[in-house]
Structures are given as structure tokens and as C-alpha cells.
C-alpha positions in Angstrom: -191.2 -82.4 -30.8 -188.4 -79.9 -31.6 -185.4 -79.5 -33.8 -182.1 -80.6 -32.4 -179.8 -77.8 -31.2 -177.8 -75.9 -33.8 -176.3 -73.2 -31.5 -174.4 -73.1 -28.2 -177.4 -71.3 -26.6 -179.8 -74.1 -27.6 -177.4 -76.6 -26.2 -177.4 -74.7 -22.8 -181.2 -74.4 -22.9 -181.4 -78.2 -23.0 -179.3 -78.3 -19.8 -176.4 -79.9 -21.6 -172.8 -79.0 -20.8 -171.9 -80.5 -24.2 -173.4 -82.7 -26.8 -172.3 -86.3 -27.1 -172.0 -86.0 -30.9 -171.8 -83.1 -33.3 -173.1 -84.1 -36.7 -171.6 -82.0 -39.5 -173.4 -82.0 -42.8 -173.1 -80.3 -46.2 -176.9 -79.8 -46.5 -179.0 -77.3 -44.7 -180.7 -78.9 -41.7 -183.9 -80.5 -42.7 -185.5 -82.8 -40.1 -187.3 -85.2 -42.5 -186.8 -89.0 -42.9 -185.6 -88.6 -46.5 -182.5 -86.8 -45.3 -179.7 -89.0 -43.9 -178.7 -86.4 -41.3 -182.2 -86.4 -39.9 -182.4 -90.2 -39.7 -179.0 -90.6 -38.0 -179.4 -87.8 -35.6 -182.9 -89.0 -34.5 -181.7 -92.6 -34.2 -178.9 -91.5 -31.9 -181.3 -89.3 -29.9 -183.7 -92.3 -29.6 -180.8 -94.4 -28.3 -180.2 -91.9 -25.5 -177.4 -89.7 -27.0 -177.2 -85.9 -27.1 -176.8 -84.7 -30.7 -176.2 -81.2 -32.1 -176.3 -80.3 -35.8 -173.6 -78.2 -37.5 -175.1 -77.6 -41.0 -173.1 -76.1 -43.8 -170.3 -74.7 -41.7 -168.1 -72.1 -43.4 -164.9 -74.0 -44.1 -162.9 -70.9 -44.9 -162.5 -70.1 -41.2 -162.4 -71.9 -37.9 -165.3 -70.0 -36.4 -168.2 -72.3 -37.3 -166.4 -75.4 -36.4 -165.7 -74.0 -32.9 -169.1 -72.5 -32.1 -170.7 -75.7 -30.7 -167.7 -76.6 -28.5 -166.1 -80.0 -28.1 -168.4 -83.0 -28.2 -168.0 -85.6 -25.5 -167.9 -88.6 -27.8 -167.0 -87.4 -31.3 -167.9 -85.8 -34.6 -169.9 -87.5 -37.4 -169.5 -86.0 -40.9 -171.4 -86.3 -44.2 -171.5 -84.2 -47.3 -175.3 -84.2 -47.4 -177.8 -86.3 -49.4 -175.6 -86.0 -52.6 -172.0 -86.3 -53.4 -170.7 -82.7 -53.2 -169.2 -82.9 -56.6 -172.5 -84.0 -58.2 -174.2 -81.2 -56.2 -171.8 -78.6 -57.7 -171.2 -79.7 -61.2 -173.1 -80.9 -64.3 -172.0 -83.9 -66.4 -170.3 -81.3 -68.6 -168.3 -80.3 -65.5 -169.9 -76.8 -65.5 -170.6 -75.2 -62.2 -174.3 -75.5 -61.3 -176.2 -72.3 -60.6 -178.4 -73.7 -57.9 -178.3 -76.1 -54.9 -181.7 -77.3 -53.8 -180.3 -78.6 -50.5 -179.2 -75.1 -49.5 -181.4 -72.2 -48.3 -182.8 -70.2 -51.2 -181.0 -72.7 -53.6 -177.8 -70.7 -53.0 -174.8 -72.4 -54.5 -171.4 -72.5 -52.7 -172.7 -73.2 -49.1 -170.5 -76.4 -49.0 -167.0 -77.1 -50.3 -166.1 -79.4 -53.1 -165.2 -82.8 -51.6 -167.0 -81.8 -48.4 -166.2 -84.9 -46.4 -162.5 -84.4 -46.8 -162.6 -80.7 -46.2 -164.8 -80.9 -43.1 -162.8 -83.8 -41.7 -159.4 -82.0 -42.1 -160.8 -79.0 -40.3 -162.1 -81.1 -37.4 -158.9 -83.1 -37.2 -156.8 -79.9 -36.9 -159.1 -78.2 -34.4 -160.1 -81.3 -32.4 -157.2 -83.7 -32.7 -158.3 -85.9 -29.8 -162.0 -86.3 -30.8 -163.1 -89.5 -32.6 -164.1 -88.7 -36.2 -166.5 -90.8 -38.1 -167.5 -90.2 -41.7 -170.6 -91.5 -43.5 -173.4 -90.7 -45.9 -173.4 -91.2 -49.7 -170.1 -89.4 -50.5 -168.1 -91.4 -48.0 -169.9 -94.7 -48.7 -169.4 -94.6 -52.5 -165.7 -93.4 -52.2 -164.6 -96.0 -49.6 -162.2 -97.7 -52.0 -159.7 -96.2 -54.4 -162.0 -94.8 -57.0 -162.1 -93.1 -60.4 -162.9 -89.4 -59.9 -164.6 -88.0 -63.0 -163.8 -84.4 -62.1 -160.1 -85.0 -61.6 -160.1 -87.6 -64.4 -157.8 -89.6 -62.1 -158.0 -92.4 -59.5 -158.2 -91.1 -55.9 -157.5 -93.0 -52.8 -160.1 -94.1 -50.3 -161.9 -91.1 -48.8 -161.1 -92.7 -45.4 -157.4 -92.3 -46.1 -157.7 -88.8 -47.6 -159.9 -87.4 -44.8 -157.9 -88.8 -41.9 -161.1 -90.1 -40.2 -161.0 -92.9 -37.7 -164.0 -94.8 -39.1 -166.1 -94.8 -42.3 -169.7 -95.9 -42.1 -171.0 -97.3 -45.5 -174.5 -98.1 -46.5 -177.6 -97.3 -44.5 -175.9 -96.5 -41.2 -178.4 -96.8 -38.3 -177.3 -100.1 -36.9 -173.5 -99.4 -37.0 -173.8 -95.8 -35.9 -175.6 -96.8 -32.7 -173.0 -99.5 -32.0 -170.2 -97.1 -32.5 -171.9 -94.6 -30.1 -172.5 -97.1 -27.4 -169.0 -98.5 -27.5 -167.4 -95.0 -27.4 -169.7 -94.2 -24.4 -168.5 -97.3 -22.7 -165.0 -96.0 -22.9 -163.6 -98.0 -25.8 -161.0 -96.1 -27.8 -162.1 -95.5 -31.4 -158.9 -97.3 -32.6 -160.3 -100.5 -31.2 -163.6 -100.4 -33.1 -162.5 -102.6 -35.9 -165.1 -105.4 -35.8 -168.3 -103.5 -36.6 -170.1 -104.6 -39.7 -170.8 -101.8 -42.2 -167.7 -99.9 -41.3 -164.2 -99.4 -42.8 -161.0 -98.6 -40.9 -157.3 -98.1 -41.8 -154.4 -99.8 -40.2 -150.7 -99.7 -40.7 -149.4 -102.6 -42.7 -147.1 -103.6 -39.9 -150.0 -103.8 -37.4 -152.4 -105.7 -39.7 -153.4 -109.1 -38.4 -154.1 -111.4 -41.4 -157.6 -112.7 -41.5 -160.0 -114.2 -44.0 -160.6 -111.4 -46.5 -160.9 -110.7 -50.2 -157.9 -108.5 -51.3 -158.4 -106.0 -54.0 -155.5 -104.7 -56.1 -153.8 -101.9 -54.2 -154.3 -98.2 -54.8 -151.0 -98.0 -56.5 -151.9 -101.0 -58.8 -155.3 -99.5 -59.8 -153.7 -96.2 -60.6 -151.2 -98.0 -62.9 -153.4 -100.6 -64.5 -157.0 -100.3 -65.8 -157.3 -104.0 -65.8 -156.4 -104.1 -62.1 -159.0 -101.3 -61.5 -161.7 -103.5 -63.2 -160.8 -106.5 -61.2 -160.9 -104.4 -58.0 -164.4 -103.1 -59.0 -165.8 -106.6 -59.5 -164.5 -107.8 -56.2 -166.0 -104.8 -54.3 -169.4 -105.2 -56.0 -169.5 -109.0 -55.4 -169.0 -108.6 -51.6 -171.8 -106.0 -51.1 -174.2 -108.6 -49.8 -175.2 -108.7 -46.1 -175.7 -112.5 -46.2 -172.5 -113.7 -48.0 -170.3 -110.6 -48.2 -166.7 -111.1 -46.9 -164.3 -108.6 -45.4 -162.4 -106.7 -48.2 -159.0 -105.1 -47.9 -157.1 -102.7 -50.2 -153.6 -101.5 -49.6 -152.7 -97.8 -49.8 -148.9 -97.4 -49.4 -148.1 -98.4 -45.8 -151.7 -98.5 -44.8 -154.4 -101.1 -45.4 -158.0 -100.0 -45.8 -160.3 -102.7 -44.3 -163.9 -103.0 -45.1 -165.9 -105.2 -42.8 -168.9 -107.2 -44.2 -172.0 -105.1 -44.8 -174.3 -104.3 -41.9 -177.3 -106.6 -41.7 -180.5 -104.9 -43.0 -182.9 -103.5 -40.4 -185.8 -105.8 -39.6 -189.3 -104.6 -40.4 -189.8 -103.6 -36.8 -186.6 -101.6 -36.8 -187.5 -99.8 -40.0 -190.9 -98.9 -38.6 -189.2 -97.5 -35.5 -186.7 -95.4 -37.6 -189.4 -93.9 -39.8 -191.7 -93.1 -36.9 -189.2 -91.1 -34.8 -190.3 -87.6 -33.9 -189.2 -85.7 -37.1 -190.2 -82.1 -37.5 -190.7 -83.0 -41.2 -189.5 -79.6 -42.4 -186.4 -77.4 -42.6 -185.2 -75.5 -39.6 -187.0 -72.1 -39.1 -183.6 -70.4 -39.3 -183.8 -70.7 -43.1 -187.2 -69.1 -43.5 -185.7 -65.6 -44.2 -183.6 -67.0 -47.0 -186.5 -68.7 -48.8 -186.4 -72.1 -47.1 -184.8 -75.3 -48.4 -186.3 -76.2 -51.7 -185.3 -79.9 -51.5 -188.2 -80.5 -49.0 -190.8 -79.7 -51.6 -190.4 -83.0 -53.5 -190.5 -85.2 -50.4 -192.6 -83.4 -47.8 -195.7 -85.4 -48.7 -194.0 -88.5 -49.9 -193.6 -91.8 -48.0 -190.7 -94.2 -48.1 -191.8 -97.8 -47.8 -188.7 -99.8 -48.9 -184.9 -99.9 -49.2 -182.5 -101.7 -51.5 -182.9 -102.7 -55.1 -182.3 -106.1 -56.7 -182.7 -104.4 -60.1 -179.1 -103.2 -59.7 -178.6 -101.2 -62.9 -174.9 -100.8 -63.6 -175.1 -97.0 -63.7 -176.9 -96.7 -60.4 -175.1 -96.6 -57.0 -178.0 -97.9 -54.9 -176.8 -101.5 -55.0 -173.4 -100.5 -53.7 -174.8 -98.2 -51.1 -178.2 -99.6 -49.9 -177.6 -103.1 -51.1 -179.6 -105.4 -53.4 -181.6 -106.9 -50.5 -185.0 -105.2 -50.4 -186.4 -104.5 -46.9 -189.7 -102.9 -46.1 -191.8 -101.1 -43.5 -195.0 -102.7 -42.3 -198.3 -101.8 -43.8 -199.4 -100.4 -40.5 -196.4 -98.1 -40.2 -196.8 -96.8 -43.7 -200.5 -96.0 -43.1 -199.7 -94.3 -39.9 -197.4 -92.0 -41.7 -200.1 -91.3 -44.3 -202.5 -90.3 -41.5 -199.8 -88.1 -40.0 -199.5 -86.2 -43.3 -203.2 -85.4 -43.3 -202.7 -83.5 -40.1 -200.0 -81.2 -41.6 -201.6 -77.7 -42.2 -199.9 -77.6 -45.6 -201.3 -80.9 -46.8 -203.7 -80.4 -49.7 -204.9 -84.0 -50.0 -202.2 -85.3 -52.3 -199.6 -87.9 -51.3 -196.9 -87.4 -53.9 -195.2 -90.8 -53.7 -195.2 -94.1 -51.9 -191.9 -95.5 -53.0 -188.2 -95.9 -52.5 -185.4 -96.9 -54.8 -187.9 -98.9 -56.8 -191.5 -98.3 -55.8 -193.0 -101.7 -56.6 -190.6 -103.9 -54.7 -191.9 -105.3 -51.4 -189.5 -108.1 -50.7 -186.6 -110.2 -51.9 -186.6 -111.3 -55.5 -186.6 -115.0 -54.5 -186.6 -117.2 -51.4 -183.0 -118.1 -51.9 -181.9 -114.5 -51.3 -182.9 -114.7 -47.6 -180.4 -117.4 -46.6 -177.9 -117.6 -49.5 -177.6 -114.0 -50.6 -177.8 -112.7 -54.2 -176.1 -114.4 -57.1 -172.7 -112.9 -57.9 -172.3 -111.5 -61.3 -175.9 -112.0 -62.3 -179.0 -109.7 -62.5 -182.4 -110.7 -61.2 -184.2 -108.9 -64.0 -181.7 -108.5 -66.9 -181.3 -109.3 -69.7 -184.4 -111.4 -68.8 -186.1 -112.1 -65.5 -184.6 -115.0 -63.5 -186.8 -118.1 -63.5 -186.7 -117.9 -59.7 -188.1 -114.4 -59.5 -191.1 -114.0 -57.3 -193.2 -111.1 -58.6 -196.1 -110.2 -56.3 -197.8 -106.8 -55.8 -200.5 -108.0 -53.4 -199.1 -106.3 -50.3 -198.1 -103.0 -52.0 -201.6 -102.8 -53.6 -203.3 -103.4 -50.3 -201.3 -100.5 -48.8 -202.3 -98.2 -51.6 -206.0 -99.2 -51.4 -206.1 -98.5 -47.7 -204.2 -95.2 -48.1 -206.7 -94.0 -50.7 -209.5 -94.6 -48.2 -207.9 -92.4 -45.4 -210.1 -89.4 -44.7 -208.4 -86.3 -46.1 -206.5 -88.1 -48.8 -207.7 -87.2 -52.3 -205.0 -88.9 -54.5 -202.0 -91.1 -54.0 -199.4 -90.9 -56.7 -196.3 -93.1 -57.4 -193.4 -91.1 -58.7 -190.2 -92.8 -57.5 -190.0 -95.3 -60.4 -191.9 -98.4 -61.4 -189.8 -101.4 -62.5 -191.9 -102.2 -65.5 -190.2 -105.5 -66.3 -190.9 -106.8 -62.8 -194.5 -105.6 -63.1 -195.0 -107.6 -66.3 -194.0 -110.8 -64.4 -196.9 -110.5 -62.0 -199.6 -112.9 -63.3 -202.2 -110.9 -61.4 -203.0 -107.6 -63.3 -204.8 -106.0 -60.4 -201.9 -103.7 -59.5 -201.3 -102.7 -63.2 -205.0 -101.8 -63.5 -205.1 -99.7 -60.3 -201.8 -98.1 -61.0 -203.2 -96.7 -64.3 -206.6 -95.8 -62.8 -205.6 -94.2 -59.5 -201.8 -93.5 -59.2 -200.7 -91.7 -62.3 -200.7 -87.9 -62.3 -201.1 -87.6 -66.1 -197.6 -88.9 -66.8 -195.8 -92.0 -65.6 -192.0 -91.9 -65.7 -190.3 -95.1 -66.6 -186.7 -95.9 -67.5 -186.1 -98.0 -70.6 -182.9 -95.9 -71.0 -182.0 -97.2 -74.5 -183.2 -99.6 -77.2 -179.9 -101.2 -78.4 -179.5 -104.6 -76.9 -175.7 -104.2 -76.7 -176.0 -100.9 -74.8 -178.8 -102.3 -72.5 -176.5 -105.2 -71.7 -173.8 -102.8 -70.6 -176.4 -100.9 -68.5 -177.6 -104.1 -66.9 -181.1 -103.3 -68.1 -183.8 -105.5 -69.8 -184.0 -105.4 -73.6 -186.4 -103.0 -75.2 -189.1 -105.6 -75.9 -190.1 -105.5 -72.2 -190.7 -101.8 -72.5 -192.8 -102.2 -75.6 -194.9 -104.8 -74.0 -195.4 -102.5 -71.0 -196.2 -99.5 -73.1 -198.8 -101.4 -75.1 -200.5 -102.6 -72.0 -200.3 -99.2 -70.3 -202.1 -97.5 -73.1 -204.7 -100.2 -73.4 -205.5 -99.9 -69.7 -205.5 -96.1 -70.0 -208.0 -96.2 -72.8 -210.1 -98.7 -70.9 -210.2 -96.2 -67.9 -211.2 -93.4 -70.3 -208.2 -91.4 -69.3 -205.6 -89.4 -71.2 -202.2 -90.4 -69.7 -198.8 -90.8 -71.1 -195.5 -92.5 -70.5 -192.4 -90.4 -70.1 -189.4 -92.5 -70.8 -186.0 -91.7 -69.3 -183.3 -92.0 -71.8 -179.5 -91.9 -71.5 -177.0 -91.0 -74.1 -173.3 -91.8 -74.2 -173.4 -94.7 -71.8 -170.4 -97.1 -72.1 -171.0 -99.4 -75.0 -173.0 -96.8 -77.0 -171.6 -96.1 -80.4 -172.9 -93.6 -82.9 -174.7 -96.4 -84.7 -176.4 -97.3 -81.4 -177.5 -93.7 -80.9 -178.9 -93.7 -84.5 -180.8 -96.9 -83.7 -182.3 -95.2 -80.6 -183.2 -92.1 -82.7 -185.0 -94.4 -85.2 -186.8 -96.1 -82.3 -187.9 -92.8 -80.9 -189.2 -91.7 -84.3 -191.1 -94.9 -84.8 -192.7 -94.7 -81.4 -193.4 -91.0 -81.8 -191.4 -90.1 -78.7 -190.0 -86.6 -78.5 -188.0 -86.5 -75.3 -187.8 -83.0 -73.7 -184.7 -83.9 -71.8 -181.9 -86.4 -72.3 -179.4 -87.3 -69.6 -175.8 -87.9 -70.6 -174.2 -90.7 -68.7 -172.6 -89.2 -65.5 -169.6 -91.3 -64.2 -170.2 -91.0 -60.4 -168.2 -93.1 -57.9 -169.3 -96.6 -56.9 -171.0 -97.8 -60.1 -170.0 -100.6 -62.5 -170.7 -98.2 -65.4 -168.2 -95.7 -64.1 -165.6 -98.5 -64.0 -166.4 -99.2 -67.7 -166.1 -95.5 -68.5 -162.6 -95.3 -66.9 -161.2 -98.7 -67.9 -163.0 -99.2 -71.2 -163.7 -102.8 -70.3 -166.4 -104.8 -68.6 -165.2 -105.7 -65.1 -167.0 -109.1 -65.2 -165.6 -110.3 -68.5 -162.6 -108.0 -68.9 -163.6 -107.6 -72.6 -163.2 -104.2 -74.3 -166.1 -101.8 -74.2 -166.4 -98.8 -76.5 -166.8 -95.5 -74.5 -167.8 -92.2 -76.0 -165.6 -89.7 -74.1 -165.0 -86.5 -76.1 -167.5 -83.7 -75.5 -168.2 -83.5 -79.2 -169.0 -87.2 -79.6 -171.3 -86.9 -76.6 -173.0 -83.9 -78.2 -173.5 -86.0 -81.4 -175.2 -88.8 -79.5 -177.3 -86.4 -77.4 -178.4 -84.6 -80.6 -179.5 -87.8 -82.2 -181.9 -88.4 -79.3 -183.5 -85.0 -80.1 -183.1 -85.1 -83.8 -186.3 -83.2 -84.3 -185.0 -80.0 -82.7 -183.9 -77.4 -85.4 -180.8 -76.4 -83.3 -179.6 -80.0 -83.5 -179.8 -80.4 -87.2 -176.1 -79.9 -88.1 -175.0 -82.2 -85.3 -177.5 -84.9 -86.5 -176.2 -84.6 -90.1 -172.6 -85.0 -88.9 -173.5 -88.0 -86.7 -175.3 -89.7 -89.6 -172.4 -89.3 -91.9 -169.9 -90.5 -89.3 -172.1 -93.5 -88.5 -172.4 -94.4 -92.2 -176.1 -93.8 -92.3 -176.5 -91.3 -95.1 -179.5 -93.2 -96.1 -181.3 -91.4 -93.2 -180.5 -88.0 -94.6 -183.3 -86.6 -96.7 -187.0 -85.7 -96.6 -188.4 -89.3 -96.7 -190.6 -90.5 -93.9 -187.7 -92.8 -92.7 -185.2 -90.0 -92.5 -183.9 -88.2 -89.4 -182.6 -85.0 -91.0 -182.5 -83.2 -94.4 -179.9 -81.1 -96.0 -180.8 -77.4 -95.7 -182.3 -75.6 -98.7 -181.6 -72.3 -97.2 -179.1 -70.1 -99.1 -175.8 -69.4 -97.4 -174.9 -65.9 -96.2 -172.7 -65.4 -99.3 -175.5 -66.4 -101.6 -177.8 -64.0 -99.8 -175.3 -61.3 -100.5 -175.2 -62.2 -104.2 -179.0 -62.1 -104.3 -179.0 -58.5 -103.0 -176.6 -57.7 -105.9 -178.9 -59.2 -108.5 -177.2 -62.6 -108.9 -179.1 -65.9 -109.3 -178.2 -67.7 -106.1 -179.5 -71.2 -106.8 -177.9 -71.7 -110.2 -174.8 -73.9 -110.1 -174.0 -75.8 -113.3 -177.6 -75.4 -114.4 -179.1 -77.0 -111.2 -180.9 -75.9 -108.0 -178.7 -77.9 -105.7 -177.3 -75.0 -103.7 -175.6 -76.0 -100.4 -174.7 -74.1 -97.3 
């Protein structure tokens, strides 16, 4: 095994006159199957193609883009594992100080909007080379989309970048088809029938076909209702079984999205994850401190893809799809055995998961042939009566993994869908999860307690979490352990008013939960919640949705979730007054904050001069 070439010299050492493809990425080069660049490059290599990696090229000059020469078949571009804007900016739009996907966490190794910047450089320098974009940034921005950082609607990234093709979703199948057809001599302009890809065509050259048409780029810029309708149509067609072709006009161009690619079969997924990855970052980064992003995943195993949970604020359903596909038990166990041979392995497998760890198949039998129900959730607000909840196979994998020589503990950290777990009539997995697979704390995601907000999130109501928590602590006590739930909570999601935030604060107080961190809702491309944020309406009902947008209102909601912190006191008091909940101001056991008894600065000055600071009309009701 060896890393793929990253220099001209390494290309020559392999006896190549030129690579077939140069894969350009905004991440440092990490050859591990949790990195999209690693998977696509190894899949292409396995299919017989020569691939070179151009990682984090300096976009401020031509040098890096020219150093590997001209590929025979084309360039493939992605921004890395994250959208480049999310990688660079917090939800408050402040520049991040670190980038875990860059050597030494150094920020600024990729440009903002990396796919567009890289593509324009390549198009200028190599005008005749086919240019294919993919990865998360391209996939989630394939239609006209609201851009939080610009606070404006931007056109499809395919149009902005000038690329020939856009690969969306998990790209192995369509990438290999593109490569083979280019190798066979087909011009890239004729590759318009590949599932899981988008292409642009001049309006005059478009041949009408059966397709769902979204409101145009110009229409979604002018009308928020049109934007909401467009979002709904796009989401509804992201089903590999029943999804149709979707088109959206951009001026004199039409962006065409072909139906989603068919998910990999189990045998194909096994093959992808058992390719000869180096499972580490390239040695060239060692002097800079390595690439920190590998630390969380080096000893983790992916066993599934897709998520039928499909929370509205999550982009997984729009990217990977709602159909869950899995690797075989044998493949997963082979990877676990491989980890034990790593000299850095200490006996702990950090995760056996995926988008949702405890999904091992479709939510119901109907899914396989009829696709997923449009406009409905499998688990929210309540589990569908057709839901098939079964952890037998997943539990069997975990049991066998625990028995592998050299494995001390196997943890699950990528997220348990607790509402799904509760639907399993067999408690075996629940018991063994608590006994063997929790590292002191189990992270779960109730997100909120208000039914109205949870409906906007596409999440189950809080009663499901309370049932799960009660059962978790009962099992923990039965095992004689001291373990805790760490709930993920989100403030300022569309639909959340100050009164909803107060309700959540009261819930946290009642349950004695003191969250160390609270995540503000982050409007990233490709989610239903981001559509709500921009349009202030539900795309499925077109009914108005309240959206907290101002930084101060967001600060008030966030402070309420951490009402117990002294530094949040004044914000909490302000929020309670604005919400009409002054009954919660005071020192009673039901209250969230009390007026300060501390003297003001002016009163302190008076005291130094001998005045009586607390007396005002014969009372001791001094105020700040």
C-alpha cells in the first residue's frame, strides 16, 4: 500500500507520463475512508485509473495548479469534508481560529467557496480539460440556494463554477461511470444521462423531457414563497427509487439534475471500505503537526449510510439520502481486526456508526420498492406504524467485535436515535449499550422540549426523550455504573420564540441539566430548516414560521438555555421580561433569575463618602 502521488516526481516514479485524473481538494490529504477524497480516489484507482492528489493548492497563484501537469481525462474538485464557509466561519459569522482538516489546524489553507475558486482557476489554466465538481459543498449547493454568509440567494454552484458536471450524493457509482465514458472517448458535454449528476444546458438546446421544474433562479430571488416551493420539490425528489429528474432555469441556462444514483449494494459497500487505504494523513504533514481531523476517526468504523430520521436541520437526507444501506457483518469485523494491527491502537474502537449508529436497514419493507413517503417522517412527530425497529444484526456485530483479541472496549459515539431504540420490543441492545458501549457519557439529541419547535425541526416530541432517559438511568443503576446522558440542544431554530426558549430553560431546570455548550441554529445550504430561516415559512404548508434572526434575540435565547451562568444573568432577566414571564424572576425554587442585590457603582461611591446606600424612601429595595 502507498499514498497516491502528490508531486510530479511521484507521478514519474510510478512510470506514468500523466495521471488520468487530478483530484483537487480543500482538505489536507488524508487517506482514510471517512474522507471523501480518499474514497473517490481509491475507487477510481480500483477501477483502473491513475489518480494524483492536489491537496489545498494555493489559489493566489498559478503555480500549484500547474505543478502536476495536465491530466489525460480531467479534473475532479471538492472543498473537502465540510462546506468551506462552515469550515471558516462560526454561526456568528466570525472567522474561526483553527481548521482541523489542515496541517497543524492552520486556518486559511483553502479559500472561501473553494469549489468555485478552484474550478475557475482550472478552467482558466486548462480550458480543454473536463471539470467535474462534487463533495458536500457542491452537492448541497446544486440548486439556487440561500447563502447565510451573503444573506442572499446564490445560483447553482454548477453555474457559478463553470464546471461541466456536478456529482451529488455519495459519488462512487457515478464517478466511475464518468471516468469510463471519458476514457472511451465520449465528450463530457454528452454525459447527460448519468444518475446522481447535474449538468447545465442552454435553453435553446434543451430537449423537453419528463421532469419536475422548480421555480427559476430569478423567481426564487424575487419571491420567498417561490423559494419555499422550490425547496419542497427538491427535497421530495431525493429518493433513489421514485425520484424524478429536476430542472431549474438560470437565465439562458437550465440546470438539470438527473435522478439520484442508486445506493451501493452491500457487496459494493464492502468493497469500497476495504480498499487499500493508508488510514492516516500523508507523511508530508508530519513536520507541521499532522492533520488533527484524523484523531476522531482513526479507530472508528463506518457501518451504514443514509438516514431515514431526516431531521429538518440536517443535510444528510439531501446528500446521502433517506435510504439506509449497510456493510456486511463480515466486512465490519474485518476492519475491526485490521485496526488491532495498527501500532497506535490501544484497544479502544471509538465508534461503530454512521449518520445514525443504530440503523441497519430501511425503516419499512415498502421503502425498498416504493421509496420513502413524500412530506412525511418515519419517526416524527411519532414513529410510523409501519416502522420496523430491530437491533439484532447491529448487536451481533458489536458482540463479535468485543470478542476480537486486542479489543478492550467498543464505544458508540456517532449518535443513537433514541426514539427508534424505544420501538424495539427486545431490550437486549438497550441493556448491552448501557453495559458495554458508553464511555461514561452518551450523547443524544432531543434538541428542544417545545412541541412547536420540535415539529419545525422534524424531531419527536420530548416525551420520547424522557422515556429514554428514565430507562437509561434504570439500566445504568442495574449495571452498577455511573454514566450520564449529554443532551444536544439547539437555540434559535426557526419556530422558536422567546417563550419557547423559556419553556426549554424550565425543562432543563426541572431535569437538572446544565448544558456546557449550546448550539445556535446554523443555516447551512441544503436543509429544510435553512429554507424556513430564509423564507419564514414552512415549505410543506407555506404557513408562516417565526424566525429569531437578530444577534441580540439569538443571544437572549442562548442565555436562557444556560440561565445558571452568572454572566448570562442580565440577558436572562431581559428575556423573561420580553417573554412576559416576570413570574420567573426572583429567588423562589421555580425562578430562573433574581434581581441583583449588589449596589451600583454610584452607590458604592456614596458608601465611601459615608452615605447610606440601601435607603430609598425608607426601604432596602436598591436596584442597579
